[in-house]
C-alpha positions in Angstrom: -46.6 -93.6 -78.6 -45.1 -90.4 -80.0 -43.1 -88.1 -77.8 -41.3 -84.9 -78.6 -38.2 -84.1 -76.6 -38.0 -80.6 -75.2 -34.7 -78.7 -75.0 -34.2 -79.7 -71.4 -34.7 -83.3 -72.2 -38.3 -83.7 -70.9 -40.4 -86.1 -73.0 -43.8 -84.6 -74.0 -46.5 -87.0 -75.1 -48.6 -86.0 -78.1 -50.9 -87.5 -80.8 -51.6 -86.4 -84.4 -54.9 -87.3 -86.2 -56.2 -86.3 -89.5 -54.7 -84.0 -92.2 -54.7 -80.3 -93.1 -54.4 -77.3 -90.9 -53.6 -78.2 -87.4 -55.8 -77.6 -84.4 -54.4 -78.3 -81.0 -56.5 -79.3 -78.0 -55.5 -78.9 -74.4 -57.4 -80.1 -71.4 -57.9 -78.9 -67.9 -56.2 -79.9 -64.6 -56.6 -83.6 -63.9 -57.2 -84.8 -67.4 -55.2 -86.4 -70.2 -55.6 -86.7 -73.9 -58.0 -89.7 -73.5 -60.8 -87.2 -72.6 -60.9 -86.4 -76.3 -61.6 -90.0 -77.4 -65.3 -89.5 -77.9 -64.7 -86.5 -80.2 -61.3 -87.4 -81.8 -62.5 -89.0 -85.0 -65.0 -86.3 -85.7 -62.6 -83.6 -85.1 -59.8 -85.2 -87.1 -62.1 -85.6 -90.1 -61.2 -82.2 -91.6 -58.3 -80.6 -89.8 -55.1 -82.2 -88.4 -55.7 -82.7 -84.8 -52.9 -82.4 -82.2 -53.6 -83.7 -78.7 -50.8 -83.2 -76.1 -50.1 -83.6 -72.5 -48.3 -80.8 -70.7 -45.2 -81.3 -68.6 -45.8 -83.3 -65.5 -49.2 -84.6 -66.7 -50.1 -88.2 -67.5 -47.5 -89.7 -70.0 -45.4 -86.6 -70.3 -42.2 -86.2 -68.2 -41.6 -83.6 -65.5 -38.8 -81.0 -65.7 -36.0 -80.9 -63.2 -36.9 -77.2 -62.7 -40.6 -76.9 -62.3 -40.6 -73.2 -63.0 -39.1 -73.8 -66.5 -41.9 -73.9 -69.1 -41.9 -74.2 -72.9 -44.5 -72.1 -74.7 -47.2 -74.0 -76.3 -46.6 -72.5 -79.7 -43.0 -73.7 -79.7 -44.0 -77.2 -78.7 -46.9 -77.5 -81.2 -44.5 -76.3 -84.0 -42.2 -79.1 -83.1 -45.0 -81.7 -83.1 -46.3 -80.4 -86.5 -42.8 -80.7 -88.1 -42.5 -84.3 -86.7 -45.9 -85.3 -87.9 -45.1 -84.1 -91.5 -42.2 -86.5 -91.6 
């Protein structure tokens, strides 16, 4: 399972599927990336699909300071760089 490590050490779970321009999907409260399973293959057929679980959700870690939050764009840029190798 891929994880990106945030600046404060929290591990953030993510998945990358497909190739091309990335599209990132987020889910509502109470979900996780598994909710995209039924659509993942179709969505990954053209663009690169990035699924992620925010801090404190499902497989991602929780920060020591719950008020600290990394912006989605910073996190997705890190995932994108990692997925390119």
